[in-house]
Backbone as JSON, one array per atom type, in Angstrom:
{
  "sequence": "MGERSRWGCAVIAAKRLGAERIIALSRNPMRQALAREFGATDIVTERGDDATKLIMDVTGGIGVDAALECVGTGQSMATAFGIARVGAVVGAVGVPHDSVVPIQTVIFRNVGLRGGVAPARRYIPELLDDVLTGRINPGLVFDYETDLDGINDAYNAMLERRATKSLVRIGA",
  "N": [[113.11, 72.55, 114.85], [111.83, 74.97, 117.05], [108.86, 77.04, 117.39], [109.79, 79.58, 118.09], [112.4, 79.75, 117.02], [111.91, 79.31, 114.31], [110.47, 81.56, 113.75], [112.35, 83.66, 114.21], [114.24, 83.01, 112.23], [112.67, 83.42, 110.01], [112.43, 86.21, 109.89], [115.12, 86.87, 109.44], [115.47, 85.64, 106.92], [113.63, 87.06, 105.32], [114.75, 89.63, 105.39], [117.27, 89.08, 104.27], [116.51, 88.39, 101.7], [115.72, 90.79, 100.69], [113.44, 92.2, 101.57], [111.71, 95.19, 102.1], [110.05, 96.09, 104.07], [109.33, 94.62, 107.07], [107.12, 93.03, 109.02], [106.74, 91.98, 112.19], [105.02, 89.8, 114.32], [104.59, 89.77, 117.69], [104.36, 89.34, 121.2], [106.25, 89.08, 123.05], [108.84, 90.59, 124.76], [111.61, 89.91, 124.51], [111.72, 88.54, 122.07], [110.76, 90.57, 120.42], [112.86, 92.45, 120.52], [114.88, 90.9, 119.38], [113.77, 90.48, 116.85], [113.88, 93.08, 115.83], [116.67, 93.39, 115.79], [117.31, 91.48, 113.87], [116.14, 92.62, 111.65], [113.47, 93.45, 111.44], [111.02, 95.86, 110.69], [108.69, 96.74, 111.79], [106.74, 96.08, 114.68], [104.1, 94.16, 115.82], [101.83, 93.77, 118.35], [99.29, 92.92, 118.73], [96.72, 90.37, 118.41], [94.93, 87.94, 116.41], [91.84, 89.1, 115.05], [92.31, 91.79, 115.66], [95.03, 92.12, 115.09], [95.02, 91.57, 112.34], [93.39, 93.7, 111.39], [94.97, 95.94, 112.13], [97.35, 95.5, 110.63], [96.32, 95.53, 108.04], [95.47, 98.17, 108.01], [97.97, 99.56, 108.25], [99.1, 98.88, 105.87], [97.7, 100.23, 104.02], [95.27, 99.06, 103.4], [95.81, 97.12, 101.57], [97.33, 94.82, 102.22], [99.86, 92.3, 102.87], [102.74, 91.31, 100.91], [103.77, 88.77, 101.26], [103.26, 86.26, 103.69], [104.4, 84.66, 106.58], [103.64, 81.93, 108.39], [104.35, 80.85, 111.48], [103.64, 79.51, 113.79], [101.53, 77.61, 113.88], [98.95, 77.41, 114.8], [95.31, 77.62, 114.63], [94.49, 80.28, 114.81], [96.84, 81.71, 114.12], [97.19, 80.87, 111.49], [94.82, 81.85, 110.32], [95.26, 84.58, 110.66], [97.54, 84.96, 109.03], [96.47, 84.41, 106.45], [94.51, 86.35, 106.48], [95.89, 88.78, 106.34], [97.18, 88.7, 103.96], [97.73, 90.03, 100.76], [95.85, 90.24, 97.67], [96.83, 87.7, 95.53], [99.09, 87.06, 96.97], [101.43, 84.97, 98.85], [101.22, 82.54, 101.35], [103.4, 81.22, 103.59], [103.72, 78.28, 105.32], [105.21, 77.2, 108.12], [104.92, 76.48, 110.66], [104.12, 73.85, 112.95], [101.23, 72.29, 112.2], [98.26, 72.51, 114.1], [94.96, 72.19, 114.77], [94.49, 73.87, 112.6], [93.04, 75.5, 109.81], [92.84, 75.72, 106.36], [91.78, 78.47, 104.64], [89.87, 77.95, 102.13], [88.21, 79.49, 100.51], [89.49, 81.96, 100.48], [91.9, 81.23, 99.28], [90.98, 80.53, 96.7], [89.28, 82.74, 95.76], [90.72, 85.07, 96.34], [93.09, 84.47, 95.34], [95.3, 83.57, 96.87], [98.2, 81.94, 97.58], [99.5, 78.89, 99.05], [102.25, 77.59, 100.65], [104.48, 75.17, 102.02], [106.11, 72.97, 104.36], [108.43, 70.51, 105.64], [111.54, 71.77, 106.67], [114.13, 71.59, 104.38], [116.99, 71.5, 105.4], [119.66, 70.76, 104.66], [119.69, 71.33, 101.95], [119.94, 74.09, 101.84], [122.36, 74.72, 103.01], [124.8, 75.07, 101.38], [124.19, 77.56, 100.19], [123.79, 79.32, 102.34], [125.8, 79.03, 104.27], [128.21, 80.52, 103.94], [127.27, 83.12, 104.45], [126.69, 82.91, 107.16], [129.21, 82.21, 108.26], [130.74, 84.47, 107.62], [129.48, 86.35, 109.07], [127.39, 87.87, 108.05], [124.79, 87.09, 108.48], [123.32, 86.07, 111.58], [122.02, 83.58, 112.83], [122.26, 82.23, 115.19], [121.71, 83.89, 117.32], [119.2, 83.42, 118.31], [119.49, 81.59, 120.3], [119.45, 81.85, 123.6], [119.79, 80.67, 125.97], [121.72, 78.34, 127.61], [122.74, 75.01, 128.17], [123.67, 71.75, 129.54], [123.3, 68.18, 129.02], [122.21, 67.38, 131.47], [120.64, 69.53, 132.19], [118.39, 69.66, 130.58], [115.6, 69.51, 131.15], [115.09, 71.92, 132.55], [115.79, 73.66, 130.52], [113.76, 73.28, 128.6], [111.61, 74.12, 130.18], [112.34, 76.79, 130.56], [111.96, 77.84, 127.99], [109.21, 77.35, 127.69], [108.17, 78.93, 129.74], [108.84, 81.38, 128.82], [111.27, 82.47, 129.57], [113.4, 82.08, 128.05], [114.34, 82.36, 124.63], [115.25, 80.42, 122.8], [116.7, 77.31, 123.55], [119.99, 76.05, 123.88], [121.65, 73.04, 123.79], [124.54, 71.77, 124.89], [126.69, 69.13, 124.18], [129.09, 67.13, 125.6], [132.54, 68.12, 126.26]],
  "CA": [[113.13, 73.9, 115.38], [110.6, 75.41, 117.68], [108.21, 78.22, 116.82], [110.6, 80.77, 118.31], [113.52, 79.81, 116.09], [111.37, 79.49, 112.96], [110.06, 82.96, 113.69], [113.55, 84.47, 114.03], [114.82, 82.73, 110.92], [111.79, 84.04, 109.02], [112.82, 87.62, 109.78], [116.43, 86.87, 108.78], [115.29, 85.3, 105.51], [112.97, 88.18, 104.65], [115.75, 90.71, 105.24], [118.3, 88.61, 103.34], [115.95, 88.37, 100.36], [115.49, 92.14, 100.23], [112.18, 92.82, 101.98], [111.89, 96.55, 102.58], [109.27, 96.23, 105.29], [109.13, 93.32, 107.72], [106.23, 93.2, 110.16], [106.81, 90.8, 113.05], [103.97, 89.75, 115.34], [105.09, 89.18, 118.93], [104.1, 90.02, 122.47], [107.38, 88.79, 123.92], [109.86, 91.63, 124.6], [112.89, 89.36, 124.02], [111.58, 88.28, 120.63], [110.63, 91.86, 119.75], [114.21, 93.0, 120.38], [115.58, 90.06, 118.43], [113.21, 90.78, 115.53], [114.47, 94.37, 115.4], [118.08, 93.15, 115.46], [117.35, 90.7, 112.63], [115.74, 93.46, 110.53], [112.06, 93.81, 111.41], [110.78, 97.31, 110.69], [107.49, 96.98, 112.57], [106.35, 95.04, 115.63], [102.68, 94.18, 116.12], [101.57, 92.96, 119.54], [97.91, 92.46, 118.69], [96.47, 89.03, 117.92], [93.63, 87.68, 115.8], [91.22, 90.14, 114.22], [92.95, 93.08, 115.94], [96.29, 92.14, 114.32], [94.66, 91.67, 110.93], [92.93, 95.07, 111.13], [96.11, 96.85, 112.22], [98.25, 95.31, 109.49], [95.64, 96.04, 106.85], [95.53, 99.64, 108.1], [99.32, 100.09, 107.98], [99.45, 98.62, 104.47], [96.77, 100.96, 103.17], [94.17, 98.19, 103.01], [96.26, 96.19, 100.53], [97.85, 93.58, 102.78], [101.29, 92.04, 102.69], [103.13, 90.53, 99.73], [103.99, 87.39, 101.71], [103.09, 86.06, 105.13], [104.97, 83.4, 107.04], [102.95, 81.45, 109.58], [105.38, 80.07, 112.17], [103.15, 78.98, 115.06], [100.8, 76.39, 113.61], [97.59, 77.41, 115.37], [94.26, 78.11, 113.76], [94.5, 81.75, 114.81], [97.98, 82.23, 113.35], [96.92, 80.61, 110.07], [93.78, 82.8, 109.91], [95.9, 85.9, 110.56], [98.4, 84.97, 107.84], [95.61, 84.54, 105.27], [93.77, 87.6, 106.59], [96.73, 89.94, 106.01], [97.79, 88.51, 102.64], [97.1, 90.77, 99.68], [95.45, 89.42, 96.53], [97.99, 87.18, 94.8], [100.21, 86.8, 97.88], [101.68, 83.59, 99.23], [101.4, 82.26, 102.76], [104.3, 80.11, 103.86], [103.38, 77.66, 106.61], [106.3, 76.41, 108.67], [104.52, 76.04, 111.99], [103.55, 72.51, 112.98], [99.8, 72.59, 112.28], [97.31, 71.89, 115.02], [93.7, 72.91, 114.69], [94.57, 74.88, 111.55], [92.18, 75.3, 108.64], [93.2, 76.57, 105.22], [90.54, 79.1, 104.14], [89.85, 77.68, 100.69], [87.57, 80.61, 99.81], [90.54, 82.97, 100.28], [92.82, 80.68, 98.28], [90.37, 80.59, 95.38], [88.75, 84.03, 95.32], [91.71, 86.14, 96.46], [94.29, 83.94, 94.69], [96.39, 83.52, 97.85], [98.81, 80.62, 97.56], [100.0, 78.29, 100.29], [103.44, 76.73, 100.52], [104.95, 74.73, 103.32], [106.75, 71.66, 104.44], [109.56, 70.37, 106.56], [112.69, 72.5, 106.12], [115.24, 70.78, 103.87], [118.15, 72.29, 105.82], [120.87, 70.44, 103.88], [119.57, 71.99, 100.65], [120.31, 75.5, 101.94], [123.69, 74.91, 103.6], [125.76, 75.71, 100.46], [123.81, 78.94, 99.94], [123.76, 80.15, 103.55], [126.94, 78.84, 105.17], [129.12, 81.65, 103.83], [126.66, 84.25, 105.14], [126.84, 82.68, 108.6], [130.63, 82.25, 108.62], [131.26, 85.83, 107.5], [128.75, 87.23, 109.98], [126.31, 88.64, 107.42], [123.6, 86.73, 109.26], [123.68, 85.36, 112.81], [120.82, 82.93, 113.36], [122.54, 81.73, 116.54], [121.22, 84.82, 118.33], [117.96, 82.92, 118.92], [119.87, 80.8, 121.47], [119.79, 82.73, 124.73], [119.86, 79.82, 127.16], [122.64, 77.25, 127.31], [122.81, 73.99, 129.22], [124.16, 70.45, 129.12], [122.23, 67.18, 129.05], [121.56, 67.35, 132.79], [119.74, 70.67, 132.34], [117.39, 69.71, 129.51], [114.26, 69.81, 131.67], [114.99, 73.35, 132.81], [115.86, 74.34, 129.23], [112.4, 73.28, 128.05], [110.77, 74.98, 131.02], [112.72, 78.19, 130.28], [111.28, 78.24, 126.75], [107.78, 77.33, 127.96], [107.85, 80.07, 130.62], [109.3, 82.59, 128.12], [112.54, 82.98, 130.12], [114.38, 81.86, 126.99], [113.8, 82.29, 123.28], [115.6, 79.09, 122.33], [117.74, 76.72, 124.38], [121.07, 75.33, 123.23], [122.15, 71.97, 124.63], [125.91, 71.38, 124.51], [127.01, 67.77, 124.56], [130.53, 66.95, 125.67], [133.31, 69.25, 126.79]],
  "C": [[111.78, 74.23, 115.99], [110.07, 76.66, 117.01], [109.08, 79.45, 116.96], [111.76, 80.87, 117.32], [113.05, 79.95, 114.65], [111.03, 80.96, 112.73], [111.28, 83.86, 113.44], [114.19, 84.26, 112.67], [113.97, 83.31, 109.8], [112.16, 85.5, 108.81], [114.17, 87.73, 109.07], [116.27, 86.63, 107.29], [114.64, 86.44, 104.74], [113.95, 89.31, 104.39], [116.79, 90.32, 104.19], [117.81, 88.65, 101.9], [115.49, 89.74, 99.87], [114.17, 92.78, 100.62], [112.46, 94.2, 102.56], [111.15, 96.79, 103.89], [108.99, 94.83, 105.83], [108.33, 93.57, 108.99], [106.25, 91.9, 110.96], [105.71, 90.88, 114.11], [104.53, 89.05, 116.57], [104.68, 90.03, 120.11], [105.27, 89.88, 123.41], [108.48, 89.82, 123.71], [111.21, 91.12, 124.1], [112.83, 89.11, 122.52], [111.42, 89.57, 119.84], [112.01, 92.47, 119.5], [115.01, 92.21, 119.35], [115.07, 90.32, 117.0], [113.79, 92.08, 114.98], [115.92, 94.16, 114.98], [118.21, 92.4, 114.14], [116.87, 91.5, 111.43], [114.27, 93.81, 110.45], [111.91, 95.32, 111.49], [109.6, 97.68, 111.56], [107.25, 95.79, 113.5], [104.87, 95.23, 115.92], [102.45, 93.25, 117.3], [100.16, 92.41, 119.58], [97.84, 91.03, 118.14], [95.12, 88.97, 117.22], [93.14, 88.81, 114.92], [91.87, 91.5, 114.44], [94.26, 93.2, 115.16], [95.99, 92.32, 112.83], [94.25, 93.1, 110.57], [94.1, 96.05, 111.13], [97.04, 96.72, 111.01], [97.6, 95.77, 108.19], [95.64, 97.56, 106.85], [96.9, 100.17, 107.72], [99.79, 99.8, 106.55], [98.45, 99.26, 103.51], [95.63, 100.1, 102.66], [94.55, 97.14, 101.98], [96.65, 94.83, 101.09], [99.31, 93.4, 102.44], [101.55, 91.17, 101.46], [103.3, 89.05, 100.06], [103.81, 87.35, 103.22], [103.67, 84.71, 105.49], [104.34, 83.03, 108.36], [103.9, 80.47, 110.28], [104.89, 79.36, 113.43], [102.4, 77.67, 114.88], [99.41, 76.33, 114.2], [96.58, 77.9, 114.35], [94.26, 79.62, 113.67], [95.65, 82.3, 113.99], [97.79, 82.0, 111.86], [95.87, 81.6, 109.55], [94.37, 84.2, 109.75], [96.74, 85.99, 109.3], [97.57, 85.14, 106.58], [94.85, 85.86, 105.29], [94.57, 88.83, 106.19], [97.36, 89.84, 104.62], [97.01, 89.27, 101.58], [96.65, 89.78, 98.6], [96.72, 88.99, 95.79], [99.19, 86.87, 95.67], [100.38, 85.3, 98.1], [101.84, 83.55, 100.74], [102.32, 81.05, 102.86], [103.98, 79.57, 105.24], [104.54, 76.78, 107.05], [106.01, 75.99, 110.1], [103.94, 74.64, 111.9], [102.05, 72.66, 113.19], [99.06, 71.79, 113.35], [96.08, 72.78, 115.06], [93.74, 74.05, 113.68], [93.67, 74.49, 110.38], [92.67, 76.25, 107.56], [91.9, 77.15, 104.68], [90.47, 79.02, 102.62], [89.18, 78.8, 99.9], [88.59, 81.71, 99.52], [91.52, 82.51, 99.22], [92.24, 80.86, 96.88], [90.03, 82.02, 94.94], [89.7, 85.2, 95.47], [93.05, 85.7, 95.88], [95.5, 83.97, 95.62], [96.92, 82.09, 97.88], [99.26, 80.17, 98.93], [101.15, 77.38, 99.96], [103.85, 76.32, 101.91], [105.6, 73.38, 103.24], [107.87, 71.68, 105.45], [110.78, 71.01, 105.9], [113.78, 71.54, 105.66], [116.57, 71.49, 104.14], [119.4, 72.01, 104.98], [120.86, 71.11, 102.51], [120.11, 73.42, 100.7], [121.71, 75.74, 102.5], [124.67, 75.56, 102.61], [125.47, 77.2, 100.22], [124.01, 79.85, 101.15], [125.02, 80.08, 104.41], [127.91, 80.02, 105.12], [128.57, 82.88, 104.54], [126.81, 84.12, 106.66], [128.3, 82.84, 109.0], [131.24, 83.64, 108.53], [130.54, 86.82, 108.4], [127.68, 88.09, 109.34], [124.96, 88.33, 108.06], [124.07, 85.95, 110.49], [122.44, 84.71, 113.41], [121.03, 82.39, 114.77], [122.07, 82.64, 117.65], [119.91, 84.35, 118.97], [118.27, 82.1, 120.17], [120.3, 81.73, 122.6], [119.78, 81.98, 126.05], [120.73, 78.63, 126.79], [122.71, 76.3, 128.49], [123.51, 72.75, 128.67], [123.01, 69.45, 129.23], [121.5, 67.12, 130.39], [120.54, 68.47, 132.96], [118.63, 70.75, 131.32], [116.0, 70.07, 130.03], [114.1, 71.31, 131.93], [115.05, 74.16, 131.51], [114.48, 74.4, 128.58], [111.48, 74.17, 128.86], [111.07, 76.46, 130.78], [112.04, 78.68, 129.01], [109.78, 78.32, 126.98], [107.35, 78.55, 128.77], [108.31, 81.4, 130.04], [110.5, 83.26, 128.81], [113.65, 82.85, 129.09], [113.66, 81.86, 125.66], [114.01, 80.88, 122.74], [116.76, 78.58, 123.16], [118.73, 75.93, 123.53], [121.59, 74.3, 124.21], [123.52, 71.57, 124.09], [126.19, 69.98, 125.05], [128.53, 67.61, 124.51], [131.23, 68.23, 126.14], [133.74, 70.21, 125.74]]
}
């Protein structure tokens, strides 16, 4: 899954697990609308230190109970740790590149880190009924559809932000 689909599924999961407030960080209007549809209560368009300051302000200086880092960049990892309250957990599902875990934050603010490759088969029994009954619709992240001949344009559509996530249909 790409960063865009991990991001959307993160909002779905937070809502499904009962989060009362879900703050999604995005500058992309399509993803902002999708985040709202999936259950996000707040949208933050700022990045880096500006995002951290804003989120700390809206949480009364406490920070968030959990942060999910879906991009994999150093800045996104720093933001996730910067907004985590004491005792929170940061989930890292973005493919890391140039990311550093701030060990001082882990130790002195007791912020945990969890992550790994998604064991999708493990969650199928738990989530399939929710998908089939329409309680959740993760397929909404797919807003561009093509066949094998259109794969290059599908990737370009995601790169150029014309699509959130591309679906490639094989066969008739």
